[in-house]
C-alpha positions as CSV (number, residue, x, y, z in Angstrom):
1,X,-64.8,126.3,29.9
2,X,-68.2,128.0,30.2
3,X,-69.8,124.6,30.7
4,X,-67.4,123.8,33.5
5,X,-68.1,127.1,35.3
6,X,-71.8,126.4,35.0
7,X,-71.8,122.7,36.0
8,X,-69.0,122.6,38.6
9,X,-70.8,124.4,41.4
10,X,-74.0,122.3,41.1
11,X,-72.3,118.8,40.9
12,X,-71.4,116.6,43.9
13,X,-67.9,116.7,45.2
14,X,-67.3,113.2,44.0
15,X,-68.1,114.2,40.4
16,X,-65.7,117.0,39.5
17,X,-66.6,118.3,36.1
18,X,-63.4,120.3,35.9
19,X,-61.5,117.1,34.9
20,X,-62.6,117.7,31.3
21,X,-60.2,120.6,31.2
22,X,-57.4,117.9,30.7
23,X,-58.4,117.8,27.0
24,X,-58.2,121.6,26.6
25,X,-54.6,121.7,25.3
26,X,-55.3,118.9,22.8
27,X,-58.3,120.8,21.4
28,X,-56.3,124.0,21.1
29,X,-53.6,122.0,19.1
30,X,-56.0,121.6,16.2
31,X,-56.3,125.3,15.6
32,X,-53.4,127.1,17.1
33,X,-49.6,127.1,17.2
34,X,-47.2,125.6,19.9
35,X,-47.0,128.8,21.9
36,X,-50.8,129.1,22.3
37,X,-51.0,125.4,23.2
38,X,-48.4,125.8,25.9
39,X,-50.1,128.8,27.3
40,X,-53.4,127.0,27.2
41,X,-51.8,124.1,29.2
42,X,-50.6,126.4,31.9
43,X,-54.0,128.1,32.0
44,X,-55.8,124.8,32.3
45,X,-53.7,123.7,35.2
46,X,-54.2,127.0,37.0
47,X,-57.9,126.8,36.3
48,X,-58.1,123.3,37.7
49,X,-56.3,124.4,40.9
50,X,-58.7,127.4,41.3
51,X,-61.8,125.2,40.9
52,X,-60.3,122.6,43.3
53,X,-59.5,125.1,46.0
54,X,-62.6,127.3,45.8
55,X,-64.9,126.6,48.8
56,X,-68.0,127.8,46.8
57,X,-67.7,124.9,44.3
58,X,-70.0,122.2,45.7
59,X,-68.7,122.5,49.2
60,X,-65.0,121.9,48.4
61,X,-62.4,123.1,50.8
62,X,-58.9,124.5,50.1
63,X,-57.5,121.0,51.0
64,X,-58.9,119.7,47.7
65,X,-56.2,121.7,45.9
66,X,-53.6,118.9,46.6
67,X,-56.0,116.0,46.7
68,X,-54.5,113.1,44.9
69,X,-57.1,113.0,42.1
70,X,-56.5,116.7,41.4
71,X,-52.7,116.2,41.5
72,X,-53.2,113.4,38.9
73,X,-55.3,115.8,36.8
74,X,-52.5,118.4,36.9
75,X,-50.0,115.8,35.8
76,X,-52.3,114.5,33.0
77,X,-53.0,118.1,31.8
78,X,-49.2,118.8,31.6
79,X,-48.6,115.5,29.6
80,X,-51.5,116.2,27.3
81,X,-50.3,119.8,26.9
82,X,-46.8,118.6,26.0
83,X,-48.2,116.2,23.4
84,X,-50.5,118.9,22.1
85,X,-47.6,121.3,21.7
86,X,-45.7,118.7,19.7
87,X,-48.8,118.0,17.6
88,X,-49.3,121.7,16.9
89,X,-45.7,122.1,15.8
90,X,-46.0,119.0,13.5
91,X,-49.3,120.2,12.1
92,X,-47.9,123.6,11.2
93,X,-44.9,122.1,9.6
94,X,-47.1,119.8,7.5
95,X,-49.3,122.7,6.5
96,X,-46.3,124.7,5.3
97,X,-45.1,121.7,3.3
98,X,-48.5,121.2,1.7
99,X,-48.6,124.9,0.9
100,X,-45.2,124.7,-0.8
101,X,-46.3,121.6,-2.8
102,X,-49.5,123.4,-3.9
103,X,-47.4,126.5,-4.9
104,X,-45.1,124.4,-7.0
105,X,-48.0,122.6,-8.6
106,X,-49.7,125.9,-9.5
107,X,-46.4,127.2,-11.0
108,X,-46.0,124.0,-13.0
109,X,-49.6,124.3,-14.2
110,X,-49.1,127.9,-15.3
111,X,-46.1,126.8,-17.3
112,X,-47.9,123.8,-18.8
113,X,-51.4,125.5,-19.1
114,X,-50.5,129.1,-19.6
115,X,-53.5,131.4,-19.7
116,X,-55.0,131.8,-23.2
117,X,-55.3,135.3,-24.7
118,X,-58.6,136.9,-23.8
119,X,-59.0,138.2,-27.3
120,X,-57.4,137.4,-30.7
121,X,-58.8,139.7,-33.4
122,X,-62.5,139.3,-33.4
123,X,-62.4,136.2,-31.3
124,X,-63.0,136.3,-27.5
125,X,-61.5,133.4,-25.5
126,X,-61.9,132.0,-22.0
127,X,-60.8,128.8,-20.3
128,X,-60.9,127.1,-16.9
129,X,-59.3,124.1,-15.3
130,X,-60.8,122.3,-12.3
131,X,-58.9,119.6,-10.6
132,X,-60.6,116.7,-8.8
133,X,-57.9,116.9,-6.1
134,X,-57.4,120.0,-4.0
135,X,-53.8,118.9,-3.1
136,X,-52.7,118.4,-6.7
137,X,-53.8,121.1,-9.1
138,X,-52.2,119.6,-12.2
139,X,-53.1,116.7,-14.3
140,X,-53.5,115.3,-17.8
141,X,-56.2,117.7,-19.2
142,X,-54.8,120.4,-21.5
143,X,-55.9,123.3,-23.7
144,X,-54.3,125.9,-25.9
145,X,-55.1,128.7,-28.3
146,X,-52.5,129.9,-30.8
147,X,-53.0,132.8,-33.3
148,X,-51.4,132.0,-36.7
149,X,-51.6,133.2,-40.3
150,X,-53.8,130.2,-40.9
151,X,-56.4,131.3,-38.4
152,X,-56.8,130.9,-34.6
153,X,-56.0,127.3,-33.8
154,X,-57.5,125.7,-30.7
155,X,-56.7,122.5,-28.9
156,X,-58.2,120.7,-26.0
157,X,-57.2,117.2,-24.9
158,X,-57.2,114.6,-22.2
159,X,-54.3,112.2,-21.5
160,X,-55.2,108.7,-20.5
161,X,-54.0,108.0,-17.0
162,X,-52.8,110.2,-14.1
163,X,-49.6,111.1,-12.5
164,X,-46.3,112.5,-13.7
165,X,-46.3,110.5,-16.9
166,X,-49.6,112.1,-17.9
167,X,-48.1,115.5,-17.2
168,X,-45.1,114.6,-19.3
169,X,-47.4,113.5,-22.2
170,X,-49.4,116.7,-21.9
171,X,-46.3,118.8,-22.0
172,X,-45.0,117.0,-25.1
173,X,-48.3,117.5,-26.9
174,X,-48.6,121.2,-26.0
175,X,-45.0,121.9,-27.0
176,X,-45.5,120.3,-30.3
177,X,-48.8,122.0,-31.0
178,X,-47.5,125.5,-30.1
179,X,-44.6,125.1,-32.5
180,X,-46.3,123.3,-35.4
181,X,-49.4,125.5,-35.3
182,X,-47.4,128.2,-37.1
183,X,-45.8,126.0,-39.7
184,X,-48.5,123.6,-40.9
185,X,-51.0,125.2,-43.2
186,X,-53.2,122.1,-43.2
187,X,-55.1,121.1,-40.0
188,X,-54.6,117.3,-40.6
189,X,-50.9,117.9,-41.2
190,X,-50.8,119.7,-37.8
191,X,-52.4,116.8,-36.1
192,X,-49.9,114.4,-37.7
193,X,-47.0,116.6,-36.7
194,X,-48.2,116.5,-33.1
195,X,-48.6,112.8,-33.1
196,X,-45.1,112.3,-34.6
197,X,-43.6,114.5,-31.8
198,X,-45.3,112.3,-29.2
199,X,-43.9,109.1,-30.8
200,X,-40.4,110.6,-31.0
201,X,-40.6,111.7,-27.4
202,X,-41.7,108.2,-26.4
203,X,-38.6,106.7,-28.1
204,X,-36.3,109.1,-26.1
205,X,-37.6,107.8,-22.7
206,X,-36.6,104.1,-22.5
207,X,-38.5,101.9,-20.1
208,X,-41.6,104.2,-19.9
209,X,-45.0,103.4,-21.1
210,X,-45.3,106.8,-22.9
211,X,-45.6,104.9,-26.2
212,X,-48.7,103.2,-24.9
213,X,-50.3,106.5,-23.8
214,X,-53.0,107.9,-26.0
215,X,-54.6,111.3,-25.9
216,X,-58.1,112.2,-27.0
217,X,-58.2,115.7,-28.4
218,X,-60.0,118.2,-30.6
219,X,-58.2,120.5,-32.9
220,X,-60.1,123.5,-34.2
221,X,-59.3,126.2,-36.7
222,X,-61.4,129.4,-36.7
223,X,-61.4,131.7,-39.7
224,X,-63.2,134.9,-38.8
225,X,-63.0,136.2,-42.4
226,X,-64.4,133.0,-43.8
227,X,-66.9,132.7,-40.9
228,X,-66.1,129.0,-40.7
229,X,-64.5,126.6,-38.2
230,X,-62.7,123.4,-39.1
231,X,-62.5,120.6,-36.6
232,X,-60.5,117.4,-36.3
233,X,-61.8,115.2,-33.5
234,X,-59.4,112.5,-32.3
235,X,-61.7,110.4,-30.1
236,X,-62.7,113.3,-27.9
237,X,-66.2,114.5,-26.8
238,X,-67.5,116.6,-29.6
239,X,-67.5,120.4,-29.1
240,X,-70.7,122.4,-28.8
241,X,-71.7,125.1,-31.2
242,X,-73.8,127.7,-29.3
243,X,-76.1,130.1,-31.1
244,X,-79.0,132.3,-30.1
245,X,-81.4,129.8,-31.6
246,X,-79.7,126.5,-31.0
247,X,-77.1,124.5,-29.1
248,X,-75.8,121.4,-30.8
249,X,-72.9,119.0,-30.9
250,X,-70.5,119.2,-33.8
251,X,-70.4,115.5,-34.5
252,X,-70.8,113.9,-37.9
253,X,-69.7,110.5,-36.8
254,X,-66.3,110.8,-38.4
255,X,-64.1,110.9,-35.4
256,X,-60.4,110.2,-36.0
257,X,-58.5,107.8,-33.7
258,X,-56.9,109.2,-30.5
259,X,-53.4,110.5,-30.8
260,X,-50.7,107.9,-30.5
261,X,-53.1,105.3,-31.9
262,X,-53.4,106.7,-35.4
263,X,-50.2,104.9,-36.5
264,X,-51.7,101.6,-35.4
265,X,-55.1,102.1,-36.9
266,X,-53.8,103.7,-40.1
267,X,-56.8,105.9,-40.7
268,X,-56.5,109.5,-42.0
269,X,-57.6,112.5,-40.0
270,X,-61.1,113.6,-40.9
271,X,-61.7,117.4,-41.2
272,X,-65.2,118.7,-40.6
273,X,-66.2,122.3,-41.6
274,X,-69.0,124.2,-40.0
275,X,-70.4,127.7,-40.4
276,X,-69.2,130.0,-37.6
277,X,-71.0,133.3,-37.9
278,X,-70.6,136.4,-35.7
279,X,-72.2,135.8,-32.3
280,X,-71.5,132.1,-32.5
281,X,-69.6,130.4,-29.7
282,X,-67.6,127.2,-29.7
283,X,-67.3,125.3,-26.4
284,X,-64.5,122.7,-26.1
285,X,-64.4,120.5,-23.0
286,X,-62.9,117.3,-21.6
287,X,-64.8,114.2,-20.6
288,X,-64.5,115.2,-17.0
289,X,-67.4,117.6,-17.7
290,X,-69.8,115.1,-19.2
291,X,-68.8,112.3,-16.9
292,X,-69.5,114.3,-13.8
293,X,-72.0,112.4,-11.7
294,X,-74.7,113.4,-9.3
295,X,-75.1,111.4,-6.0
296,X,-77.7,109.2,-7.7
297,X,-75.2,108.2,-10.5
298,X,-76.7,110.2,-13.3
299,X,-74.3,111.9,-15.7
300,X,-74.1,115.7,-16.2
301,X,-76.4,116.7,-19.1
302,X,-74.2,119.4,-20.7
303,X,-76.2,120.1,-23.8
304,X,-79.5,120.5,-21.8
305,X,-77.9,122.7,-19.2
306,X,-76.2,125.0,-21.8
307,X,-79.4,125.2,-23.8
308,X,-81.4,126.1,-20.7
309,X,-79.0,129.0,-19.8
310,X,-79.4,130.6,-23.1
311,X,-76.6,132.6,-24.9
312,X,-74.0,133.8,-22.4
313,X,-70.7,135.7,-22.9
314,X,-67.6,133.4,-22.7
315,X,-66.6,134.3,-19.1
316,X,-70.1,134.0,-17.7
317,X,-70.6,130.7,-19.5
318,X,-67.5,129.1,-18.0
319,X,-68.3,130.6,-14.6
320,X,-71.8,129.2,-14.8
321,X,-70.5,125.8,-15.9
322,X,-67.9,125.7,-13.2
323,X,-70.3,126.4,-10.4
324,X,-73.0,124.1,-11.9
325,X,-70.5,121.2,-12.0
326,X,-69.7,121.6,-8.4
327,X,-73.3,121.9,-7.4
328,X,-74.4,118.9,-9.6
329,X,-71.7,116.6,-8.1
330,X,-72.1,118.1,-4.6
331,X,-68.4,118.9,-4.6
332,X,-67.6,115.2,-5.4
333,X,-65.7,115.5,-8.6
334,X,-63.7,112.3,-9.5
335,X,-61.9,113.6,-12.6
336,X,-60.1,116.7,-13.7
337,X,-62.2,119.0,-16.0
338,X,-61.1,121.6,-18.5
339,X,-63.0,123.8,-20.9
340,X,-62.1,126.3,-23.6
341,X,-64.6,128.6,-25.3
342,X,-64.2,130.9,-28.3
343,X,-66.8,133.5,-29.4
344,X,-66.8,135.4,-32.6
345,X,-67.8,139.0,-31.9
346,X,-70.8,140.4,-33.7
347,X,-70.3,142.9,-36.5
């Protein structure tokens, strides 16, 4: 509008710049509601008439008000305004639908991935989940922390595939873990119980490929009194042990097969025990973290980044990791990411 007011008086009569006002209602439709677009349409028509009938504008006379080209501009502005009003109403309806879908997805995620306790005894916990899609904030990544008489039991996993079936698999696994974590005194028995629940659930859903779905996961058991952590890795990226003097992967090359494949492979679950002293921190994560790529295709160097940051409290560590992943990928994440950290408080 400012451009029209500046250019209209200095342009020849044969080149009326005011005709660009025909697009004004359509532009308004992308940011405002139907009522504002309708008022903008009326304003544009009136503004066109004022410019057409003002003698000061490049020598135009009042007769130009009803000149055929200006009459066509009035009609075109009215038509574009009508379409813009319909577009604005449709856009608002779609935005409300999308907001409802996001709300339902967030509620489903809170039920599936409920917040872990911030503190269990001498253990401080934090978690985060970052979806690769802003429209669907729920996926196949999962985590959980359960306090039991056998110690604090942690789980993080990643379901192969996407969609509702991945969510169904994650829900089955989490439900089995939350129940069996209190009953099974042995960590390998807990893993077997979870895998059995997944197989039983697959048999209850005929025609689905749930039986062909496998889940990579890490089961950890922290004993604050014993200052030890036991880990069963089922084909998942190894957790990190973070200390003041070192950051290293807990990987002895004895990874068990992913869940739902153990029956086919027939291998036992390998338990690895590590010292977990006061001040130590355990970082569990999904492969969405390590497979995050920069624009040049290089993978995210998790160990190097965490080592460069130095010891951080759990919340600051995950906040730093969250922002660093977004910056490293330039907001181009292609996979969901989840992380869970547990820190044993100093004496």
